[in-house]
TISEMAR-757075 format. One record per residue (C-alpha): residue number from 1; z, y, x; residue in one letter. Coordinates in steps of 0.05 Angstrom, whole numbers, plus 32768, in hexadecimal, padded with zeros to 4 digits. Each point is the difference from the previous one (the first is absolute). Layout:
# TISEMAR-757075
[r NUM [Z Y X] "A"]
...
This chain:
# TISEMAR-757075
[r 1 [7F92 7E76 7F5F] "M"]
[r 2 [7FD2 7FF3 803C] "Q"]
[r 3 [7FE6 8036 802D] "L"]
[r 4 [7FB9 7FEF 8021] "R"]
[r 5 [7FDB 8028 8038] "A"]
[r 6 [7FC5 7FDA 8017] "G"]
[r 7 [8013 7FB7 8019] "H"]
[r 8 [804A 8013 7FFF] "Q"]
[r 9 [8030 7FFE 7FC3] "S"]
[r 10 [804B 800F 7FFE] "L"]
[r 11 [8028 7FEA 7FBC] "V"]
[r 12 [8031 8036 7FE9] "L"]
[r 13 [8039 7FE1 7FD6] "A"]
[r 14 [8032 802C 7FDB] "Y"]
[r 15 [8042 7FE2 7FD6] "D"]
[r 16 [801B 8031 7FD8] "G"]
[r 17 [7FF1 8027 7FB9] "P"]
[r 18 [7FBA 8000 7FE0] "D"]
[r 19 [7FD1 8038 801D] "C"]
[r 20 [7FB8 8018 7FFB] "K"]
[r 21 [7FE1 8006 803E] "I"]
[r 22 [7FCC 802E 8014] "S"]
[r 23 [7FDF 801B 803F] "F"]
[r 24 [7FDE 8038 8027] "E"]
[r 25 [7FD1 800B 8034] "P"]
[r 26 [801C 8029 803B] "I"]
[r 27 [7FCC 8024 8028] "M"]
[r 28 [8008 7FFA 804D] "I"]
[r 29 [7FFA 803D 8018] "T"]
[r 30 [8019 7FFD 8049] "D"]
[r 31 [7FC1 7FEA 802F] "A"]
[r 32 [8030 7FD1 802A] "R"]
[r 33 [801C 7FDA 7FC7] "L"]
[r 34 [7FB3 7FF1 7FE4] "K"]
[r 35 [7FED 7FD0 8034] "P"]
[r 36 [8039 7FDB 7FF0] "V"]
[r 37 [800B 8004 7FBA] "W"]
[r 38 [7FBA 8019 7FE4] "G"]
[r 39 [7FF1 8035 7FCF] "D"]
[r 40 [803A 7FEE 7FD3] "H"]
[r 41 [803A 7FDD 7FF0] "V"]
[r 42 [8026 7FEC 7FB8] "Y"]
[r 43 [803E 801E 7FE5] "R"]
[r 44 [8024 7FC6 7FD3] "L"]
[r 45 [8021 8024 7FC4] "I"]
[r 46 [8034 7FD6 7FD8] "F"]
[r 47 [8014 8021 7FBE] "H"]
[r 48 [803F 7FDC 7FE1] "V"]
[r 49 [7FF7 7FF2 7FBC] "V"]
[r 50 [804B 8008 7FE9] "E"]
[r 51 [8023 802C 803B] "P"]
[r 52 [8047 7FF0 800C] "S"]
[r 53 [803A 8023 8027] "T"]
[r 54 [8015 7FBE 801D] "A"]
[r 55 [7FE3 7FC2 801B] "G"]
[r 56 [7FCE 7FF2 8039] "E"]
[r 57 [7FB7 7FEB 8012] "M"]
[r 58 [7FEE 7FD5 8038] "R"]
[r 59 [7FBE 7FFC 801C] "F"]
[r 60 [7FE1 7FCA 8033] "S"]
[r 61 [7FBE 8002 8027] "I"]
[r 62 [7FE2 7FBD 8012] "T"]
[r 63 [7FC8 7FE0 8015] "T"]
[r 64 [7FD8 7FD0 7FD2] "P"]
């Protein structure tokens, strides 16, 4: 998954079970954070298709 903001981007990769990925905006209400983060940030939500009580999921974030 490639995440972009303006001219910058990151690659989020994960190794694990099949997931449905969704996101939701989170409004920034702290006046001290707004100048740096803007009006909102996004929360990524990973819904595991077939949940299990064992195993692992690894995430890596890199630049393209």
